[in-house]
Every structure is written in structure tokens, then in C-alpha cells.
Backbone bond lengths (Angstrom), bond angles and torsions (degrees), N, CA, C in turn:
res aa  C-N    CA-C-N  psi(-1)  N-CA   C-N-CA  omega(-1)  CA-C   N-CA-C  phi
1 M - - - 1.464 - - 1.533 110.50 -
2 P 1.310 117.50 139.20 1.469 119.75 176.30 1.525 111.88 -61.13
3 K 1.340 116.43 154.09 1.464 121.22 179.68 1.521 112.16 -79.81
4 V 1.330 116.97 -48.18 1.470 120.29 -177.31 1.525 112.94 -129.83
5 L 1.325 117.15 -27.86 1.453 120.16 177.22 1.524 109.77 -83.52
6 T 1.313 116.62 151.63 1.455 119.85 172.99 1.530 108.94 -81.19
7 K 1.330 116.14 163.58 1.462 119.31 175.89 1.522 110.64 -59.41
8 N 1.310 116.32 -34.71 1.465 120.39 179.19 1.525 110.96 -66.58
9 Q 1.332 117.22 -39.87 1.458 120.08 178.46 1.525 111.31 -65.05
10 V 1.326 116.71 -42.41 1.466 120.08 177.21 1.524 109.84 -60.76
11 S 1.326 116.19 -42.78 1.457 120.83 178.30 1.530 111.07 -62.98
12 Q 1.338 116.91 -40.45 1.466 120.92 178.56 1.525 110.90 -61.34
13 F 1.333 116.50 -42.19 1.464 119.39 178.85 1.521 110.48 -59.89
14 H 1.311 116.74 -48.40 1.460 119.65 -177.35 1.522 111.74 -68.86
15 Q 1.323 117.28 -29.95 1.459 120.90 179.93 1.525 111.94 -77.23
16 N 1.321 116.68 -46.27 1.463 121.63 -174.00 1.524 114.30 -92.99
17 G 1.341 116.07 -28.72 1.458 119.98 -175.09 1.510 113.18 92.19
18 F 1.335 117.25 4.23 1.459 121.72 177.98 1.520 109.05 -158.65
19 L 1.344 115.29 162.31 1.463 121.20 -179.65 1.524 108.43 -154.89
20 F 1.337 115.84 134.71 1.465 120.93 176.48 1.519 108.86 -161.22
21 P 1.339 117.72 160.86 1.474 126.98 -8.04 1.529 110.90 -89.50
22 I 1.317 115.55 147.84 1.457 123.23 171.60 1.524 107.31 -110.00
23 E 1.318 116.55 129.81 1.466 120.19 -178.87 1.525 109.80 -84.13
24 A 1.332 116.94 116.21 1.466 121.48 178.36 1.523 111.89 -111.46
25 Y 1.335 116.80 -38.40 1.457 121.96 -178.82 1.529 109.30 -135.74
26 T 1.332 115.48 151.46 1.456 120.19 172.24 1.524 108.64 -73.01
27 P 1.322 118.85 161.85 1.463 119.88 176.44 1.530 112.64 -55.52
28 E 1.327 116.38 -36.51 1.470 120.19 -179.99 1.528 110.67 -67.76
29 E 1.330 116.93 -40.98 1.467 120.51 177.57 1.529 110.76 -66.41
30 A 1.334 116.11 -37.30 1.460 119.99 178.68 1.528 111.10 -65.04
31 E 1.328 117.18 -33.79 1.466 120.50 176.73 1.526 110.90 -60.43
32 I 1.335 116.34 -38.17 1.462 120.49 178.65 1.528 110.24 -66.54
33 L 1.333 116.48 -42.87 1.462 120.10 177.19 1.529 110.63 -59.38
34 H 1.329 115.66 -44.63 1.458 119.54 -179.39 1.526 110.95 -65.25
35 A 1.329 116.64 -37.76 1.464 120.24 178.12 1.531 110.59 -65.38
36 N 1.332 116.74 -39.55 1.464 120.38 176.63 1.526 110.85 -62.91
37 F 1.319 115.37 -40.65 1.467 120.08 178.40 1.528 110.27 -64.13
38 A 1.340 116.68 -45.45 1.464 120.51 -179.47 1.527 110.97 -61.70
39 A 1.330 116.56 -38.21 1.459 120.42 178.07 1.530 110.75 -65.79
40 M 1.332 116.25 -38.83 1.461 120.86 177.14 1.524 110.50 -62.68
41 E 1.327 116.11 -45.36 1.459 120.60 -179.31 1.526 110.85 -62.56
42 K 1.335 116.42 -41.41 1.466 120.47 178.78 1.519 110.71 -64.56
43 Y 1.323 117.21 -42.24 1.462 122.15 -179.28 1.533 110.71 -63.52
44 L 1.341 116.26 -43.32 1.457 120.67 -177.20 1.526 112.43 -73.91
45 G 1.343 115.99 -33.85 1.453 120.59 -175.89 1.517 113.16 80.87
46 H 1.326 116.29 12.10 1.468 121.53 176.44 1.526 108.12 -158.45
47 E 1.321 116.33 173.05 1.459 120.33 -179.46 1.530 110.72 -64.52
48 P 1.335 118.23 129.91 1.465 120.08 178.64 1.521 113.75 -56.22
49 Q 1.342 117.95 -30.21 1.455 119.54 -177.59 1.529 113.18 -67.40
50 K 1.324 117.55 -15.25 1.456 119.99 175.22 1.528 111.18 -66.61
51 K 1.312 116.15 -30.93 1.456 121.34 -175.38 1.526 112.86 -112.92
52 F 1.326 116.10 -39.11 1.460 119.80 -171.11 1.525 110.64 -101.15
53 R 1.335 114.15 93.49 1.457 122.73 -179.42 1.521 109.08 -138.02
54 V 1.286 116.62 157.82 1.471 127.85 178.01 1.524 111.58 71.53
55 K 1.325 119.01 -54.72 1.469 121.74 173.59 1.532 108.98 -129.47
56 A 1.324 115.74 53.87 1.462 121.12 -174.25 1.516 113.51 -62.92
57 H 1.317 117.56 -23.46 1.461 120.74 -177.46 1.525 112.57 -75.81
58 L 1.333 117.42 -25.92 1.464 120.68 -168.58 1.523 114.83 -56.02
59 P 1.349 120.39 -40.72 1.463 118.83 -175.99 1.530 114.95 -79.24
60 F 1.347 118.26 3.19 1.462 120.17 -170.96 1.526 111.98 -134.03
61 P 1.344 118.38 115.42 1.471 119.42 176.71 1.523 113.42 -54.89
62 W 1.337 118.30 -36.94 1.463 119.51 -176.90 1.525 111.60 -69.95
63 L 1.343 117.53 -31.63 1.456 119.56 176.19 1.527 111.44 -77.60
64 C 1.322 117.29 -31.20 1.462 119.66 173.15 1.526 110.24 -62.75
65 E 1.327 117.02 -36.16 1.462 120.66 175.17 1.524 110.86 -65.39
66 V 1.328 116.66 -36.42 1.464 120.33 178.57 1.523 110.43 -62.18
67 V 1.329 118.27 -46.55 1.467 119.65 -177.35 1.522 111.69 -68.23
68 K 1.339 117.32 -15.91 1.471 121.63 178.10 1.533 112.54 -101.36
69 N 1.320 117.71 7.26 1.459 122.27 -178.36 1.529 110.85 -48.69
70 E 1.333 116.53 124.78 1.465 121.24 -172.91 1.528 112.62 -62.23
71 K 1.337 117.49 -42.53 1.458 120.11 179.92 1.531 110.31 -61.66
72 L 1.305 115.58 -42.46 1.458 120.59 -179.69 1.524 110.92 -66.75
73 I 1.323 116.74 -46.15 1.463 120.36 -177.55 1.524 111.12 -66.31
74 D 1.326 117.99 -32.99 1.467 120.05 174.65 1.530 110.67 -58.88
75 A 1.336 116.68 -43.59 1.463 120.28 179.19 1.528 110.98 -66.92
76 I 1.323 117.16 -40.65 1.466 120.63 178.23 1.527 110.05 -62.58
77 E 1.326 116.95 -41.25 1.465 120.38 179.23 1.525 111.61 -59.89
78 D 1.324 116.58 -36.86 1.464 119.72 179.56 1.529 111.84 -63.02
79 I 1.329 117.08 -20.36 1.462 120.74 -177.70 1.520 112.33 -101.72
80 I 1.349 118.22 -41.07 1.469 118.82 -173.74 1.519 113.87 -115.65
81 G 1.325 118.74 -3.99 1.449 119.92 177.57 1.515 113.89 104.43
82 P 1.341 117.45 -179.82 1.467 121.96 -168.04 1.523 115.62 -79.27
83 N 1.319 118.44 -16.64 1.462 121.20 179.36 1.528 108.52 -101.71
84 I 1.341 115.71 114.47 1.462 119.62 -169.21 1.526 110.87 -131.36
85 L 1.325 115.12 129.70 1.457 122.93 174.78 1.521 109.54 -115.86
86 C 1.317 116.41 142.86 1.461 122.09 169.63 1.524 106.82 -105.31
87 W 1.348 115.97 111.73 1.468 117.75 -177.99 1.518 112.80 -95.64
88 G 1.344 117.49 -10.59 1.455 117.20 -179.62 1.511 114.03 -173.33
89 A 1.320 114.93 169.73 1.466 122.26 176.78 1.521 108.21 -163.24
90 S 1.332 115.49 149.09 1.471 120.98 -179.91 1.522 110.06 -146.50
91 F 1.322 116.13 148.74 1.458 121.34 170.47 1.522 109.64 -84.19
92 F 1.337 115.73 139.82 1.459 122.50 169.59 1.525 106.34 -130.39
93 T 1.315 115.74 104.67 1.462 119.82 -173.60 1.523 110.60 -129.44
94 K 1.319 114.58 151.80 1.460 121.99 175.62 1.519 108.29 -133.75
95 K 1.314 115.78 137.11 1.457 121.19 176.50 1.526 110.45 -70.12
96 A 1.311 116.57 168.11 1.461 120.69 172.57 1.529 109.16 -60.32
97 N 1.332 115.82 138.95 1.475 121.53 179.06 1.531 111.20 50.37
98 D 1.318 114.43 51.49 1.465 122.87 -173.21 1.531 109.36 -104.54
99 P 1.336 118.92 124.10 1.465 120.74 -178.69 1.524 114.05 -76.38
100 R 1.309 118.19 -6.98 1.466 120.00 -176.61 1.526 111.86 -68.06
101 F 1.305 115.10 150.13 1.457 122.02 -176.80 1.526 108.88 -141.32
102 V 1.325 115.68 171.90 1.466 122.15 172.82 1.525 106.70 -118.15
103 S 1.317 116.76 116.83 1.457 120.84 -176.56 1.528 111.02 -65.07
104 W 1.326 115.48 157.26 1.467 120.24 175.03 1.529 108.58 -57.86
105 H 1.315 116.27 128.14 1.463 120.22 -176.72 1.520 109.52 -160.09
106 T 1.313 115.78 171.24 1.463 121.57 166.12 1.519 107.52 -118.21
107 D 1.307 116.52 145.09 1.459 120.17 177.10 1.524 111.29 -65.42
108 S 1.340 116.25 -28.25 1.464 120.35 -177.86 1.529 111.98 -59.74
109 F 1.341 117.19 -26.94 1.455 120.28 177.40 1.526 110.51 -58.97
110 Y 1.318 116.74 -34.66 1.460 123.14 -175.05 1.526 112.22 -92.43
111 Y 1.351 116.15 -20.75 1.458 120.25 -177.46 1.527 110.63 -94.20
112 G 1.325 115.17 170.52 1.460 120.63 172.94 1.507 110.75 -132.87
113 L 1.325 115.98 38.17 1.459 120.81 -172.22 1.522 111.53 -90.36
114 K 1.327 115.07 135.05 1.457 122.43 177.15 1.532 109.15 -130.21
115 P 1.330 117.73 124.30 1.453 126.98 -9.84 1.533 110.81 -67.01
116 A 1.328 115.71 160.85 1.472 121.28 -177.52 1.521 108.64 -78.85
117 E 1.338 115.99 86.25 1.462 120.00 -172.45 1.523 113.63 -134.03
118 T 1.324 117.63 28.36 1.456 119.34 172.09 1.526 110.06 -66.16
119 V 1.336 115.77 136.12 1.459 121.30 168.41 1.525 106.95 -109.36
120 T 1.322 116.26 120.42 1.459 121.37 178.53 1.519 109.90 -97.08
121 A 1.318 115.31 135.61 1.469 121.89 173.16 1.522 107.36 -106.91
122 W 1.336 116.60 112.38 1.468 122.08 178.69 1.522 106.90 -94.68
123 L 1.330 115.73 104.79 1.464 122.68 -174.88 1.519 110.53 -96.41
124 A 1.328 116.26 125.66 1.459 121.72 179.20 1.524 110.42 -86.57
125 F 1.329 116.65 117.96 1.459 120.91 173.93 1.529 110.71 -78.66
126 N 1.342 115.69 -22.56 1.462 121.20 170.64 1.528 107.68 -145.84
127 D 1.324 116.94 173.99 1.461 120.14 -174.19 1.531 111.08 -57.93
128 A 1.327 114.75 137.88 1.463 121.38 176.14 1.526 107.69 -126.37
129 N 1.331 116.36 118.48 1.454 120.86 -179.63 1.529 109.70 -136.77
130 A 1.316 115.56 -174.08 1.468 119.85 -176.86 1.525 111.29 -58.12
131 E 1.328 117.04 -41.43 1.460 120.67 -177.69 1.522 111.64 -65.32
132 S 1.328 116.84 -39.74 1.467 120.15 -175.64 1.524 113.28 -89.39
133 G 1.330 117.78 3.39 1.465 120.16 175.18 1.510 113.74 86.13
134 C 1.339 117.71 49.68 1.458 121.18 177.45 1.528 110.13 -66.98
135 V 1.323 115.35 165.12 1.455 120.34 177.70 1.530 109.04 -68.96
136 R 1.331 116.03 143.73 1.459 120.95 175.07 1.530 108.67 -129.03
137 Y 1.325 115.50 149.39 1.460 121.95 -171.15 1.523 111.31 -129.66
138 I 1.338 115.42 152.30 1.459 122.06 171.38 1.529 106.92 -105.61
139 P 1.332 117.76 106.08 1.473 120.87 -171.97 1.525 113.26 -57.92
140 G 1.320 115.45 139.70 1.449 122.33 172.17 1.506 116.38 80.39
141 T 1.331 118.27 -3.11 1.456 120.39 -175.28 1.531 113.05 -72.19
142 H 1.337 117.23 -13.08 1.459 120.30 177.26 1.524 112.29 -72.17
143 K 1.327 116.82 -14.44 1.468 120.69 -176.54 1.520 112.82 -80.65
144 G 1.311 117.30 -11.22 1.451 120.90 178.76 1.509 112.09 100.37
145 P 1.327 115.97 170.41 1.467 126.16 -1.33 1.523 111.48 -65.66
146 P 1.340 117.58 163.06 1.467 119.67 -178.24 1.526 111.54 -55.85
147 A 1.317 115.81 136.00 1.461 120.68 179.62 1.523 110.43 -63.97
148 V 1.327 115.92 139.58 1.466 121.57 178.64 1.522 108.80 -96.19
149 H 1.340 115.68 129.10 1.457 122.02 -178.93 1.521 111.25 -108.15
150 E 1.321 115.71 149.37 1.451 122.66 164.12 1.528 107.77 -115.31
151 I 1.304 116.81 156.85 1.464 121.28 178.61 1.522 108.20 -94.32
152 R 1.320 115.32 109.48 1.465 121.90 -177.87 1.525 108.51 -128.40
153 K 1.311 116.15 80.93 1.454 119.46 -178.32 1.525 110.62 -68.97
154 H 1.315 114.80 140.91 1.463 121.40 -179.21 1.522 107.49 -148.00
155 R 1.300 116.76 140.83 1.472 119.92 -174.61 1.525 112.94 -64.48
156 H 1.325 117.46 -20.18 1.458 119.84 178.80 1.530 113.47 -98.76
157 N 1.331 116.84 1.85 1.470 119.84 -177.92 1.521 110.25 -86.15
158 L 1.329 116.33 122.65 1.460 120.69 178.85 1.527 112.29 -76.47
159 V 1.329 117.73 -11.11 1.463 121.43 170.81 1.524 106.66 -81.58
160 Q 1.305 116.37 104.37 1.456 120.76 -165.36 1.520 113.83 -64.31
161 Q 1.320 118.17 -35.52 1.461 120.00 179.93 1.523 111.56 -79.91
162 G 1.332 117.49 -12.32 1.448 121.00 177.26 1.516 115.26 81.67
163 Q 1.349 117.18 12.72 1.464 118.67 -179.25 1.532 110.04 -63.54
164 T 1.334 115.45 130.31 1.458 121.93 -173.78 1.523 109.16 -140.03
165 V 1.326 116.58 123.26 1.464 120.84 178.91 1.529 109.04 -68.84
166 I 1.323 115.67 136.99 1.460 120.61 179.34 1.530 110.36 -94.09
167 D 1.315 115.66 157.67 1.474 122.97 174.22 1.528 112.44 56.52
168 V 1.313 117.23 45.16 1.465 121.47 179.22 1.534 110.00 -79.89
169 P 1.334 117.84 127.59 1.471 120.46 176.67 1.530 110.26 -78.08
170 E 1.317 116.16 80.55 1.457 120.82 -170.96 1.526 112.88 -63.69
171 D 1.322 117.71 -20.36 1.460 120.00 178.63 1.521 112.11 -68.18
172 K 1.331 116.70 -14.54 1.465 121.22 178.83 1.534 112.40 -95.84
173 A 1.321 117.32 0.15 1.463 120.92 -175.04 1.524 111.94 -63.30
174 V 1.339 114.95 140.83 1.461 122.82 175.30 1.521 108.05 -112.85
175 L 1.326 116.92 125.58 1.456 121.35 178.80 1.525 109.51 -85.48
176 A 1.330 116.05 124.34 1.462 121.47 -178.55 1.533 109.09 -92.34
177 E 1.315 116.29 77.94 1.460 120.92 178.87 1.527 109.20 -78.89
178 V 1.316 116.38 126.27 1.462 121.42 -178.59 1.523 110.37 -135.88
179 K 1.316 114.70 153.56 1.458 122.00 175.97 1.527 109.75 -89.19
180 A 1.319 116.12 164.41 1.460 121.29 176.59 1.522 109.74 -55.43
181 G 1.333 116.24 130.21 1.457 122.00 179.93 1.510 114.12 92.80
182 Q 1.334 116.95 -8.04 1.458 120.81 177.90 1.529 110.51 -94.18
183 V 1.340 114.66 161.76 1.451 122.11 -174.01 1.523 110.20 -129.18
184 V 1.327 115.06 145.05 1.457 122.38 166.14 1.526 107.03 -108.50
185 L 1.320 116.98 130.03 1.462 121.30 173.81 1.527 108.54 -99.06
186 H 1.334 116.68 137.14 1.468 117.75 174.37 1.525 112.40 -144.89
187 H 1.332 113.80 152.54 1.461 123.14 176.95 1.525 108.63 -79.15
188 E 1.317 116.78 144.43 1.463 120.13 -173.81 1.526 113.90 -62.85
189 S 1.338 117.94 -22.53 1.460 119.88 -175.83 1.522 114.04 -97.78
190 V 1.338 118.37 1.44 1.460 119.52 178.34 1.530 109.27 -76.83
191 V 1.317 116.47 140.35 1.473 121.05 178.86 1.526 108.81 -75.12
192 H 1.323 115.76 127.92 1.461 120.39 -179.64 1.522 110.57 -152.36
193 G 1.318 115.51 167.10 1.455 122.76 179.02 1.513 108.48 -174.91
194 S 1.299 117.32 -171.04 1.469 120.51 177.27 1.523 109.82 -157.14
195 G 1.323 114.77 152.55 1.456 120.95 -179.30 1.515 112.50 -90.14
196 P 1.323 117.31 -175.94 1.466 121.85 178.92 1.517 111.57 -68.51
197 N 1.312 115.74 163.73 1.463 121.93 176.04 1.525 108.53 -94.46
198 N 1.327 115.54 106.75 1.459 120.55 178.91 1.526 112.46 -97.47
199 A 1.333 116.11 8.08 1.463 120.99 -179.81 1.527 110.36 -87.97
200 N 1.324 115.64 165.83 1.465 121.37 179.85 1.524 112.65 -90.74
201 H 1.324 116.22 22.59 1.464 120.85 177.72 1.524 108.59 -144.17
202 P 1.333 118.21 157.16 1.464 120.38 179.39 1.524 111.46 -66.40
203 R 1.325 115.21 161.66 1.459 121.83 170.28 1.513 107.21 -121.43
204 V 1.334 116.46 116.12 1.459 121.71 -174.29 1.521 109.45 -116.18
205 G 1.322 116.19 116.68 1.455 122.01 177.49 1.514 111.19 -123.26
206 F 1.334 115.90 148.57 1.462 122.30 -179.96 1.523 107.31 -128.54
207 S 1.322 116.83 113.51 1.466 122.50 -177.60 1.520 109.88 -95.40
208 I 1.335 116.19 126.23 1.462 122.33 -177.18 1.521 108.18 -120.47
209 H 1.341 116.77 134.01 1.456 121.64 -171.27 1.536 111.44 -113.49
210 Y 1.342 115.54 122.87 1.455 121.87 -175.95 1.526 111.36 -121.05
211 V 1.334 116.04 144.19 1.462 121.69 173.51 1.524 109.42 -142.10
212 A 1.332 115.20 161.15 1.455 121.53 166.66 1.536 108.01 -82.89
213 P 1.342 118.11 154.97 1.471 120.36 -173.25 1.525 115.59 -63.46
214 H 1.349 118.91 -18.03 1.471 119.51 -179.66 1.527 111.82 -73.42
215 V 1.323 117.25 -17.15 1.464 121.05 178.14 1.526 108.86 -73.05
216 K 1.329 116.20 138.67 1.470 120.43 -174.60 1.525 111.34 -125.86
217 E 1.312 115.85 137.17 1.465 122.14 171.80 1.532 108.15 -79.20
218 T 1.343 116.49 123.17 1.463 120.14 -173.96 1.521 114.02 -107.31
219 R 1.327 118.39 -9.08 1.462 119.71 -172.42 1.523 113.72 -91.05
220 F 1.319 117.31 -15.14 1.464 120.57 175.33 1.522 109.09 -156.78
221 D 1.313 115.77 159.10 1.461 121.88 179.78 1.526 110.28 -84.68
222 G 1.309 115.02 159.76 1.460 120.35 172.45 1.509 115.21 80.27
223 A 1.341 118.71 27.97 1.464 120.76 178.41 1.519 110.44 -63.72
224 T 1.321 115.73 140.62 1.465 121.50 -178.42 1.519 110.24 -132.27
225 A 1.323 115.22 162.30 1.456 121.24 -179.73 1.520 109.06 -157.43
226 M 1.318 114.75 170.32 1.454 122.05 176.44 1.531 108.41 -105.19
227 L 1.305 117.29 125.15 1.458 120.89 177.23 1.529 108.65 -75.90
228 V 1.348 116.07 120.90 1.460 119.75 -177.58 1.524 112.65 -112.27
229 R 1.341 117.08 -15.24 1.465 120.08 174.54 1.523 109.53 -163.96
230 G 1.332 115.86 144.12 1.460 120.58 175.39 1.513 112.45 76.57
231 N 1.334 115.65 -138.77 1.456 121.82 -173.79 1.522 111.31 -128.08
232 N 1.321 115.30 147.16 1.460 121.78 175.89 1.521 108.20 -86.19
233 V 1.317 115.55 77.94 1.458 122.06 -173.91 1.532 110.06 -73.79
234 G 1.338 116.74 136.29 1.456 120.10 179.53 1.515 111.76 88.00
235 D 1.336 115.22 -169.06 1.477 120.21 -176.53 1.522 112.38 -127.07
236 N 1.338 116.47 29.22 1.468 119.81 -179.20 1.520 113.28 -78.83
237 W 1.328 117.03 -23.59 1.463 119.93 -171.26 1.526 111.33 -133.12
238 G 1.328 115.76 127.99 1.452 120.48 165.26 1.521 109.38 -77.50
239 I 1.305 116.12 175.50 1.464 120.63 -176.08 1.527 110.34 -105.90
240 D 1.337 115.46 131.04 1.459 121.51 178.00 1.525 111.48 -65.64
241 P 1.332 117.06 150.70 1.467 119.60 168.59 1.523 109.23 -69.45
242 E 1.320 115.94 159.57 1.463 120.27 175.98 1.523 108.99 -120.19
243 P 1.328 116.65 144.06 1.471 120.07 -172.43 1.518 113.15 -72.89
244 R 1.326 115.11 145.37 1.467 121.20 173.86 1.519 110.81 -86.46
245 H 1.339 115.88 -23.63 1.461 122.31 -178.49 1.516 107.38 -166.36
246 D 1.336 117.31 169.03 1.459 120.94 177.95 1.528 110.78 -59.70
247 Y 1.309 115.14 142.65 1.461 124.01 -179.16 1.528 111.92 61.51
248 D 1.338 115.83 33.41 1.461 120.95 177.55 1.540 108.58 -54.47
249 P 1.339 118.37 118.22 1.470 119.93 -173.58 1.524 113.36 -64.79
250 E 1.319 118.27 -33.76 1.459 120.20 179.01 1.529 110.54 -66.00
251 C 1.324 116.17 -39.38 1.458 120.07 179.66 1.531 110.99 -72.38
252 I 1.327 117.58 -35.14 1.465 120.30 175.45 1.524 110.14 -62.52
253 K 1.316 117.03 -44.22 1.462 121.23 178.60 1.528 110.48 -60.95
254 F 1.325 116.66 -44.28 1.459 121.37 179.52 1.521 110.77 -62.95
255 M 1.339 116.69 -42.63 1.462 122.20 177.86 1.525 110.70 -60.03
256 E 1.329 116.94 -46.47 1.455 121.12 -177.49 1.522 111.53 -65.98
257 E 1.325 117.50 -38.05 1.464 120.81 178.02 1.520 110.78 -65.48
258 T 1.327 116.95 -40.01 1.463 120.11 179.04 1.517 111.00 -68.20
259 R 1.321 117.14 -41.53 1.464 120.32 178.42 1.527 110.44 -60.30
260 A 1.333 117.21 -39.52 1.461 120.69 179.30 1.524 110.96 -62.35
261 K 1.329 117.21 -38.10 1.462 120.54 177.73 1.523 110.81 -62.02
262 F 1.331 116.82 -44.67 1.464 120.97 179.40 1.524 110.75 -64.20
263 T 1.321 116.23 -47.25 1.460 120.70 -177.55 1.521 111.45 -62.82
264 N 1.317 117.01 -43.84 1.459 120.82 180.00 1.523 111.44 -66.01
265 S 1.330 116.68 -39.57 1.464 120.13 179.11 1.519 111.09 -63.14
266 T 1.347 116.60 -41.55 1.460 119.89 179.86 1.526 110.31 -68.63
267 A 1.322 117.63 -40.80 1.466 120.71 179.03 1.526 110.64 -60.45
268 K 1.317 116.97 -40.06 1.479 120.76 178.76 1.524 110.25 -66.11
269 K 1.326 116.40 -40.15 1.469 120.60 178.71 1.516 110.69 -61.05
270 I 1.327 116.50 -45.39 1.455 121.23 179.77 1.535 110.41 -64.84
271 A 1.319 115.98 -39.98 1.471 120.59 -176.54 1.523 112.56 -62.49
272 V 1.319 117.00 -32.11 1.471 120.11 -179.40 1.525 111.48 -95.72
273 G 1.333 116.83 9.95 1.456 120.54 173.43 1.512 115.55 91.88
274 G 1.333 117.66 14.07 1.460 120.11 178.20 1.515 111.69 -61.49
275 R 1.340 116.60 132.17 1.468 119.75 -175.48 1.524 112.98 -129.77
276 S 1.324 118.71 -2.08 1.468 119.11 -179.21 1.514 110.04 -139.74
């Protein structure tokens, strides 16, 4: 029996490739998360997503607590089982009245996981709706065939390599509107993207990536993750360091090295004509 999701919700996830809304934080708790994010942005003097990607949680104890949130992990367990690793997390944010967008893509284009079974939890630090550029999905596209991408770089595209799925049936898109503290779960191979933020307030999202230990990173050696529940069965994943304090320099270095591995792997894929 599922822990927190209904059997119907689990079925919806497997059928559509996404599920929302999942309650992870109360509105009051989400306000604290947003305040922490705003303080980080002020301290850095630039958008955190410029620096904190792929393993954005590692340098911050409070973000490590977020990826271990019990309500969230209960929902993840209902989908992938009792042994759960968090291998990464990234900020995806847009300023108020921001023309930037996320092109139609699949996460699998950027990953090298076999089997392709990452479940991403997109956590809203504040309300995300159609006006502010919430995530939108094409149901069932995770079932295959693999989506074909073209490289279409654009200065407003938050997908840095510019990978863009072609021939997307946009009339079938579902907008994942969520309130602050709510989560959208999605399969790594479902086609998704988001439009610009036309609202008068920022849109702050935090994407967290979970797998079961049998999933293996195939594009580079030395893959690591944070164990958030159960056991790290097998030898596919080393264990991430954990921060002693915010902006832990060792964890920042580790995060940057891992991001470079992902970026280089994707660049090589594109260079040899990889499109799916």
C-alpha cells in the first residue's frame, strides 16, 4: 500500500509522467524557504542559479533538510520504493516580468542514467501559475519513443545548451500550477518546459532529483548521491559530502566539479550529433 499517495495517484504518475500537487510545506514554511533564498541572492549579488546547479543543495544545511523532507520522501517512496538517493538539485528561477523561458525538453537528454528512472520533485518556493511561467507537461511522452531534440540556443532560454524537443503537440500541454510549498513530481523522460514570467513577482522553483540505488550513471565515473531513506544497495553510487555550514567551500568545490562532468558530457553528446 502507498504511504501517502493513493493508488490512483501512483497510477496517474506512471500514466502521465507527472503528478501534482503534492503538499510538502505549509504556506508559512514556504515563506521561510523563500526568505532564505532571497537572503542567499542578496549575499551573492546575483541569481543563485548561476552558480548553484546540479548539486545546489550540497553547500547548505537548510537545503539538505529540504531534500530530506519527510512528506516529500514519503511520496517519492510510493513511486520508486524504500531505498532513495538524491543525486542532485538545481534552482530554476525567473524575475518579475522576465522574458526567459525553458524550452521543451526531456531531462534524460542531459542525464546518463540507466534505467532512465529519475523522479524530479519541482518545489515551489512561491506560487507558480500560468502567468508566472509554471512548468507545463506533455502527458505520456515519457513512455517513448525518445523525444528528438534540436539545439536552438536563445539568450532567454534557461536551458543552457539550447536542447529543444521538436514537433511538440502543444495543444496537449498541462500547466502544473502550484502554490508555495507544493511540489510537482515528474519522470525524467517526460517532455516539459515553461514560459516567461509575466507576473509582477519572481517565480522561484527548486528541482530535486531522486533515484533508487539500482539506477546507474553511465556517462562518467564516480557518481555520488545523498542517501535520504533506506539503504544504498549495490555499488553504483558513492556518498556526497554534507555541509558543516552555509557556503561550505568543500561542498561548493564538489558541486562545481560534478556540474562540470554533466556539462562536458552533454557537450560531447551534442558534438557527435546526439539528439535524444
